C-alpha positions as CSV (number, residue, x, y, z in Angstrom):
1,X,-36.0,18.7,-26.2
2,X,-35.8,15.6,-28.3
3,X,-35.9,12.4,-26.2
4,X,-33.7,10.7,-28.7
5,X,-31.8,13.1,-30.9
6,X,-30.6,11.7,-34.3
7,X,-27.1,12.9,-33.3
8,X,-27.3,10.6,-30.3
9,X,-28.2,7.6,-32.3
10,X,-25.4,8.3,-34.8
11,X,-22.8,8.8,-32.1
12,X,-23.8,5.9,-30.0
13,X,-24.1,3.3,-32.7
14,X,-21.2,4.8,-34.7
15,X,-19.1,4.4,-31.6
16,X,-20.2,0.7,-31.3
17,X,-19.4,0.1,-34.9
18,X,-15.9,1.8,-34.6
19,X,-15.2,-0.4,-31.6
20,X,-16.2,-3.6,-33.5
21,X,-19.1,-4.4,-31.2
22,X,-21.8,-4.4,-33.8
23,X,-22.1,-5.1,-37.5
24,X,-22.4,-2.3,-40.1
25,X,-25.9,-3.4,-40.9
26,X,-27.1,-3.4,-37.3
27,X,-25.4,0.0,-36.7
28,X,-27.1,1.6,-39.7
29,X,-30.5,0.2,-38.8
30,X,-30.3,1.6,-35.3
31,X,-29.1,5.0,-36.6
32,X,-31.9,5.3,-39.2
33,X,-34.6,4.3,-36.8
34,X,-38.0,5.3,-38.1
35,X,-36.6,7.6,-40.8
36,X,-36.6,6.4,-44.4
37,X,-33.0,6.9,-45.2
38,X,-29.8,8.7,-44.0
39,X,-27.0,10.0,-46.3
40,X,-23.8,11.8,-45.7
41,X,-22.6,14.7,-47.8
42,X,-19.2,16.4,-47.9
43,X,-17.0,13.4,-47.2
44,X,-13.4,13.8,-48.5
45,X,-13.0,12.0,-51.8
46,X,-16.8,11.9,-52.5
47,X,-18.5,14.2,-55.0
48,X,-22.0,13.6,-53.6
49,X,-24.0,12.0,-50.8
50,X,-23.2,8.5,-49.8
51,X,-24.8,5.9,-47.6
52,X,-24.1,5.6,-43.9
53,X,-22.2,2.3,-44.2
54,X,-19.7,3.8,-46.6
55,X,-19.5,7.0,-44.7
56,X,-18.7,5.4,-41.3
57,X,-16.1,3.2,-42.9
58,X,-14.5,6.2,-44.6
59,X,-14.5,8.2,-41.3
60,X,-12.7,5.3,-39.6
61,X,-10.2,5.1,-42.4
62,X,-9.6,8.8,-42.0
63,X,-8.7,8.3,-38.4
64,X,-11.9,8.9,-36.5
65,X,-11.7,7.0,-33.2
66,X,-15.0,8.1,-31.7
67,X,-18.1,10.4,-32.0
68,X,-19.3,13.0,-29.6
69,X,-22.7,14.8,-29.5
70,X,-23.5,18.5,-29.3
71,X,-27.0,19.7,-28.3
72,X,-26.7,23.5,-28.6
73,X,-29.5,26.0,-27.8
74,X,-29.5,29.8,-28.2
75,X,-27.0,31.2,-25.7
76,X,-25.7,27.8,-24.8
77,X,-23.2,26.2,-27.3
78,X,-23.3,22.9,-25.5
79,X,-20.8,20.4,-26.9
80,X,-19.5,22.8,-29.7
81,X,-15.9,24.0,-30.1
82,X,-16.1,26.1,-33.3
83,X,-15.5,27.5,-35.8
84,X,-18.4,30.0,-35.9
85,X,-19.7,28.6,-39.2
86,X,-20.1,25.1,-37.8
87,X,-21.6,26.4,-34.6
88,X,-24.2,28.3,-36.5
89,X,-25.2,25.3,-38.6
90,X,-25.4,23.1,-35.5
91,X,-27.4,25.7,-33.5
92,X,-29.9,25.9,-36.4
93,X,-30.3,22.1,-36.4
94,X,-30.1,22.0,-32.5
95,X,-27.7,19.1,-32.7
96,X,-24.5,17.8,-34.3
97,X,-21.9,15.1,-34.1
98,X,-18.2,15.9,-33.5
99,X,-15.5,13.4,-34.7
100,X,-12.8,12.5,-32.2
101,X,-9.4,12.1,-33.8
102,X,-10.1,14.1,-37.1
103,X,-11.4,17.7,-37.2
104,X,-14.8,17.0,-38.8
105,X,-18.3,17.5,-37.6
106,X,-21.7,16.3,-39.0
107,X,-24.8,18.4,-38.9
108,X,-28.2,16.8,-39.9
109,X,-30.6,18.4,-42.4
110,X,-34.1,16.8,-42.2
111,X,-36.5,16.6,-45.1
112,X,-40.1,15.4,-44.4
113,X,-42.9,15.0,-46.9
114,X,-46.3,13.3,-47.0
115,X,-49.6,13.4,-45.2
116,X,-50.1,13.0,-41.4
117,X,-49.6,9.4,-40.5
118,X,-47.5,8.6,-43.5
119,X,-44.6,11.1,-43.4
120,X,-41.5,10.2,-45.3
121,X,-38.3,11.5,-43.6
122,X,-34.9,11.6,-45.1
123,X,-31.8,13.0,-43.4
124,X,-28.6,14.3,-45.0
125,X,-25.6,14.7,-42.7
126,X,-23.3,17.5,-43.8
127,X,-19.6,16.9,-43.0
128,X,-17.9,20.3,-42.1
129,X,-14.6,21.2,-40.6
130,X,-14.5,21.8,-36.8
131,X,-11.9,23.3,-34.4
132,X,-10.0,20.8,-32.3
133,X,-10.7,22.1,-28.9
134,X,-12.5,20.9,-25.7
135,X,-16.3,20.9,-26.3
136,X,-18.2,23.7,-24.5
137,X,-19.9,23.1,-21.1
138,X,-19.9,19.2,-21.2
139,X,-19.9,17.7,-17.7
140,X,-18.6,14.4,-16.6
141,X,-21.2,11.6,-16.0
142,X,-20.8,12.0,-12.2
143,X,-21.3,15.8,-12.4
144,X,-24.3,15.4,-14.8
145,X,-26.0,12.9,-12.5
146,X,-25.6,15.1,-9.4
147,X,-26.7,18.2,-11.3
148,X,-29.8,16.5,-12.6
149,X,-30.9,15.3,-9.2
150,X,-30.3,18.7,-7.7
151,X,-32.2,20.6,-10.4
152,X,-35.2,18.2,-10.0
153,X,-35.3,18.8,-6.3
154,X,-35.1,22.6,-6.6
155,X,-37.7,22.8,-9.4
156,X,-40.3,20.2,-8.1
157,X,-41.9,22.6,-5.6
158,X,-42.3,25.4,-8.0
159,X,-43.5,23.2,-10.9
160,X,-46.1,21.5,-8.7
161,X,-47.4,24.7,-7.3
162,X,-47.9,26.2,-10.8
163,X,-49.3,23.0,-12.2
164,X,-46.7,22.7,-15.0
165,X,-46.0,19.0,-14.9
166,X,-48.3,18.4,-17.9
167,X,-51.9,17.2,-17.8
168,X,-54.8,16.3,-20.0
169,X,-55.1,13.7,-22.8
170,X,-52.1,14.9,-24.9
171,X,-49.7,14.8,-22.0
172,X,-51.1,11.5,-20.8
173,X,-50.7,10.0,-24.2
174,X,-47.1,11.1,-24.5
175,X,-46.3,9.7,-21.1
176,X,-47.9,6.4,-22.0
177,X,-46.0,6.2,-25.3
178,X,-42.8,6.8,-23.4
179,X,-43.6,4.0,-20.9
180,X,-44.5,1.6,-23.7
181,X,-41.1,2.2,-25.4
182,X,-39.4,1.5,-22.1
183,X,-41.4,-1.7,-21.6
184,X,-40.4,-3.0,-25.0
185,X,-36.8,-3.0,-23.9
186,X,-35.6,-0.2,-26.1
187,X,-31.8,0.0,-26.1
188,X,-31.1,3.5,-24.7
189,X,-27.4,3.3,-25.7
190,X,-25.4,1.0,-28.0
191,X,-23.1,-1.8,-26.8
192,X,-19.9,-0.5,-25.2
193,X,-21.3,2.2,-23.0
194,X,-21.0,2.0,-19.2
195,X,-24.1,1.3,-17.1
196,X,-23.9,4.7,-15.5
197,X,-24.2,6.4,-19.0
198,X,-27.4,4.4,-19.6
199,X,-28.8,5.4,-16.2
200,X,-28.0,9.1,-16.7
201,X,-29.4,9.2,-20.2
202,X,-32.7,7.4,-19.2
203,X,-33.2,10.0,-16.4
204,X,-32.3,12.9,-18.7
205,X,-34.7,11.7,-21.4
206,X,-37.6,11.4,-18.8
207,X,-36.8,14.9,-17.5
208,X,-36.6,16.3,-21.0
209,X,-39.9,14.8,-22.0
210,X,-41.7,16.2,-18.9
211,X,-40.2,19.7,-19.5
212,X,-41.3,19.6,-23.1
213,X,-44.8,18.6,-22.0
214,X,-44.9,21.4,-19.5
215,X,-43.6,23.9,-22.1
216,X,-46.2,22.9,-24.7
217,X,-49.2,22.6,-22.4
218,X,-50.2,26.2,-22.0
219,X,-49.5,28.0,-18.7
220,X,-51.0,25.4,-16.4
221,X,-52.2,27.1,-13.3
222,X,-49.9,30.0,-13.8
223,X,-52.3,32.9,-14.6
224,X,-50.4,36.0,-13.6
225,X,-47.3,37.4,-15.3
226,X,-45.3,36.8,-12.2
227,X,-46.4,33.2,-12.0
228,X,-45.6,32.6,-15.7
229,X,-42.2,34.1,-15.2
230,X,-41.6,31.9,-12.2
231,X,-42.7,28.9,-14.3
232,X,-40.4,29.7,-17.1
233,X,-37.5,30.4,-14.7
234,X,-38.1,27.0,-13.0
235,X,-38.2,25.1,-16.3
236,X,-35.1,26.8,-17.9
237,X,-32.4,25.4,-15.7
238,X,-34.0,21.9,-15.6
239,X,-34.1,21.7,-19.4
240,X,-30.5,23.0,-19.6
241,X,-29.3,20.4,-17.0
242,X,-31.2,17.6,-18.9
243,X,-29.5,18.5,-22.1
244,X,-26.0,18.6,-20.4
245,X,-26.7,15.2,-19.0
246,X,-27.7,13.8,-22.4
247,X,-24.5,15.0,-23.9
248,X,-22.4,13.6,-21.1
249,X,-24.1,10.2,-21.5
250,X,-23.6,10.0,-25.3
251,X,-20.0,11.3,-25.0
252,X,-19.1,8.8,-22.2
253,X,-17.7,6.3,-24.8
254,X,-15.1,8.8,-26.0
255,X,-14.4,10.1,-22.5
256,X,-13.6,6.6,-21.2
257,X,-11.3,6.0,-24.2
258,X,-9.4,9.1,-23.5
259,X,-9.0,8.3,-19.8
260,X,-7.8,4.8,-20.7
261,X,-5.2,6.2,-23.1
262,X,-3.6,8.5,-20.5
């Protein structure tokens, strides 16, 4: 699972821009991150791709009041509401952004070229129609925090016994890189998000990173088919819970606005 999905950056910093809490330049810089450039294709009134600044301004003019995140996986359409065509594109990308207030969604298409160490990444966000309906399986922040803590407790014993927490130089390097990013004071979410959303997202990202390391690090000490099945069974609900928590954190801005409007 991505520790910082592009849809999360677009939603978080797009929400901050829509709320007038950051400038367009700061918002775009945060969204693009280490990529070379982001463009948006399929905007109403535009015949081709446009830059993020123009696209976010156009979405606001069309009535978009906030942005939500979807992080679907096979068998789990997390954050999606349809139609099937949009869901299929989002599932292929493993992420999407859903507009609140206007029935549009954005799905990223990533292009990468260049040798190792000098990869040039461009992203095109495709604007597509979505169904106006509650997003699938998205918990509240409180639910997400409780579920994440419970899943960790239940899985820790099995993961430790089967040695799947990740070990060796590759895992250690990844963990050190994560710690270095945290120590640099990386902004986990954009201005305007509640502190609880920041806390939930930080924990979900740490859990997601550890699950990814465990999944990519062979079979650990699990040598029998039964042990490997137990290992996979232990990881699966933790990864699912971490994704749900990520979506809840990114979507907290829109959820709070909706509660305030009632």
